[in-house]
C-alpha positions as CSV (number, residue, x, y, z in Angstrom):
1,X,-60.2,-76.3,-165.6
2,X,-60.8,-79.7,-167.1
3,X,-64.1,-79.8,-169.1
4,X,-66.5,-82.6,-168.6
5,X,-65.9,-85.5,-170.6
6,X,-68.1,-86.2,-174.0
7,X,-67.6,-89.9,-174.7
8,X,-69.9,-90.1,-177.3
9,X,-70.8,-87.7,-180.4
10,X,-74.4,-87.7,-179.1
11,X,-73.4,-86.7,-175.6
12,X,-71.1,-83.6,-177.5
13,X,-74.3,-82.7,-179.8
14,X,-76.3,-82.3,-176.7
15,X,-73.4,-80.2,-175.0
16,X,-73.5,-78.1,-178.1
17,X,-77.2,-77.2,-178.2
18,X,-77.4,-76.7,-174.5
19,X,-74.6,-73.9,-175.1
20,X,-76.1,-72.4,-178.0
21,X,-79.5,-72.5,-176.2
22,X,-77.8,-70.6,-173.4
23,X,-76.4,-67.7,-175.8
24,X,-79.7,-67.8,-177.8
25,X,-78.7,-69.4,-180.5
26,X,-80.4,-72.0,-182.8
27,X,-78.8,-75.6,-184.1
28,X,-79.5,-77.4,-187.0
29,X,-78.1,-80.7,-186.9
30,X,-77.4,-83.8,-189.6
31,X,-76.2,-87.1,-188.5
32,X,-74.2,-89.8,-190.8
33,X,-74.6,-93.1,-188.5
34,X,-73.2,-96.4,-189.9
35,X,-70.2,-97.7,-191.4
36,X,-71.2,-96.8,-194.8
37,X,-72.1,-93.3,-193.9
38,X,-68.9,-92.1,-191.9
39,X,-65.3,-91.4,-192.7
40,X,-64.4,-93.6,-189.6
41,X,-66.7,-96.4,-191.5
42,X,-64.6,-96.3,-194.3
43,X,-61.3,-96.3,-192.7
44,X,-62.2,-99.2,-190.6
45,X,-64.2,-101.0,-193.0
46,X,-62.8,-104.3,-191.8
47,X,-64.8,-104.3,-188.6
48,X,-61.9,-104.7,-186.0
49,X,-60.9,-101.0,-185.2
50,X,-64.5,-99.6,-184.3
51,X,-66.5,-101.5,-181.5
52,X,-69.6,-99.3,-182.1
53,X,-71.5,-98.2,-184.8
54,X,-69.7,-95.0,-186.0
55,X,-71.8,-91.5,-185.9
56,X,-70.7,-88.2,-187.2
57,X,-72.7,-85.0,-186.8
58,X,-72.4,-81.6,-188.6
59,X,-74.2,-78.8,-186.5
60,X,-74.9,-75.3,-188.2
61,X,-75.4,-72.9,-185.4
62,X,-77.5,-69.6,-186.6
63,X,-76.5,-65.9,-185.8
64,X,-73.3,-64.3,-186.2
65,X,-70.3,-65.2,-186.5
66,X,-71.6,-68.2,-189.0
67,X,-70.5,-71.4,-186.9
68,X,-70.3,-74.7,-188.0
69,X,-69.2,-77.9,-186.0
70,X,-68.2,-81.3,-187.4
71,X,-67.8,-83.7,-184.8
72,X,-66.0,-87.1,-185.7
73,X,-65.9,-90.4,-184.0
74,X,-62.6,-90.6,-182.5
75,X,-63.0,-87.4,-180.2
76,X,-62.2,-84.8,-182.8
77,X,-63.8,-82.0,-183.8
78,X,-63.9,-79.5,-186.6
79,X,-65.0,-75.7,-185.7
80,X,-65.5,-73.2,-188.8
81,X,-65.8,-69.7,-187.5
82,X,-66.7,-67.3,-190.5
83,X,-64.7,-69.6,-193.1
84,X,-62.0,-70.0,-190.4
85,X,-61.4,-73.6,-189.3
86,X,-60.1,-74.7,-185.7
87,X,-59.2,-78.4,-184.7
88,X,-60.6,-78.5,-181.2
89,X,-61.0,-81.7,-179.1
90,X,-64.5,-83.0,-178.7
91,X,-64.6,-82.5,-175.0
92,X,-63.3,-78.4,-175.4
93,X,-66.2,-77.7,-178.2
94,X,-68.8,-76.2,-175.8
95,X,-66.2,-74.2,-174.0
96,X,-64.7,-73.1,-177.0
97,X,-68.1,-71.8,-178.2
98,X,-68.7,-70.2,-174.8
99,X,-65.4,-68.1,-175.4
100,X,-66.4,-67.4,-178.7
101,X,-69.8,-66.0,-177.6
102,X,-68.6,-64.3,-174.5
103,X,-66.2,-61.9,-176.4
104,X,-63.1,-63.9,-175.4
105,X,-62.1,-63.6,-178.9
106,X,-59.9,-61.0,-181.4
107,X,-58.0,-60.8,-184.4
108,X,-54.1,-59.7,-183.9
109,X,-52.9,-57.7,-186.9
110,X,-49.4,-57.2,-187.7
111,X,-47.9,-54.7,-190.0
112,X,-44.6,-56.5,-191.4
113,X,-45.0,-59.3,-192.4
114,X,-48.6,-58.3,-193.0
115,X,-51.0,-60.9,-191.3
116,X,-53.9,-61.5,-189.0
117,X,-54.9,-64.2,-187.1
118,X,-58.1,-65.0,-185.1
119,X,-57.6,-65.8,-181.6
120,X,-60.3,-67.6,-179.1
121,X,-59.4,-67.8,-175.7
122,X,-60.7,-70.6,-173.6
123,X,-60.2,-70.3,-170.0
124,X,-58.0,-73.0,-168.6
125,X,-56.1,-74.1,-172.3
126,X,-54.0,-72.4,-174.5
127,X,-55.6,-69.8,-176.9
128,X,-56.9,-71.2,-180.4
129,X,-55.0,-69.3,-183.0
130,X,-55.5,-69.5,-186.9
131,X,-54.1,-67.2,-189.6
132,X,-56.9,-65.2,-191.3
133,X,-56.1,-64.0,-194.9
134,X,-57.2,-60.7,-196.2
135,X,-60.0,-62.7,-198.6
136,X,-61.5,-64.2,-195.5
137,X,-61.8,-60.8,-193.5
138,X,-65.4,-60.8,-193.1
139,X,-67.3,-57.7,-191.6
140,X,-67.8,-59.6,-188.1
141,X,-63.8,-60.4,-188.3
142,X,-62.8,-57.2,-189.5
143,X,-64.9,-55.7,-186.3
144,X,-62.6,-58.0,-184.2
145,X,-59.4,-56.4,-185.4
146,X,-57.2,-54.9,-182.5
147,X,-59.8,-55.6,-180.0
148,X,-58.3,-58.0,-177.2
149,X,-59.7,-59.1,-174.0
C-alpha cells in the first residue's frame, strides 16, 4: 500500500507527530533552516541545486525504545532505534514508526555465524533489517530476540 507523499520536511514532522500522538508518545523537535544550517545548504552552496530554503529536522521521541528521526532535505530520513540506524524514505517514516510501536518488530539471532538482526516489518514494503552487535543489544532489543510476528 503506497504511503501518502510527504513533499516537505515540515509535512514529515507533522506526520511523525501525529503518529506519535496516536501511540501516546511525545516528540521534541529541533529544526535547522537555511543554507548555512543544513548539510544540503553546504552541498548546494552555489544556489543552483536548491530552489527553496533547505529545512532539516531532528525529532526525539519519548518512551521505550529510544527513537530519533533525522529528516533531510532530499526525501531522506535516518531513523535510530535504540542506537541502530535505519535509512528510511521520508514518505515511509510514519508507517515505519507505526510498525515499530505496533509490535511488528523482532530480533533474529543466529548461532553460526553468531549474529543478530533487528527486523521491522512495514506492511506493503520489504522488511527493514539492520545488524545488531552484542554491544548494542539493549534490554529492549534483548526482549525481542526470537519473537517474530
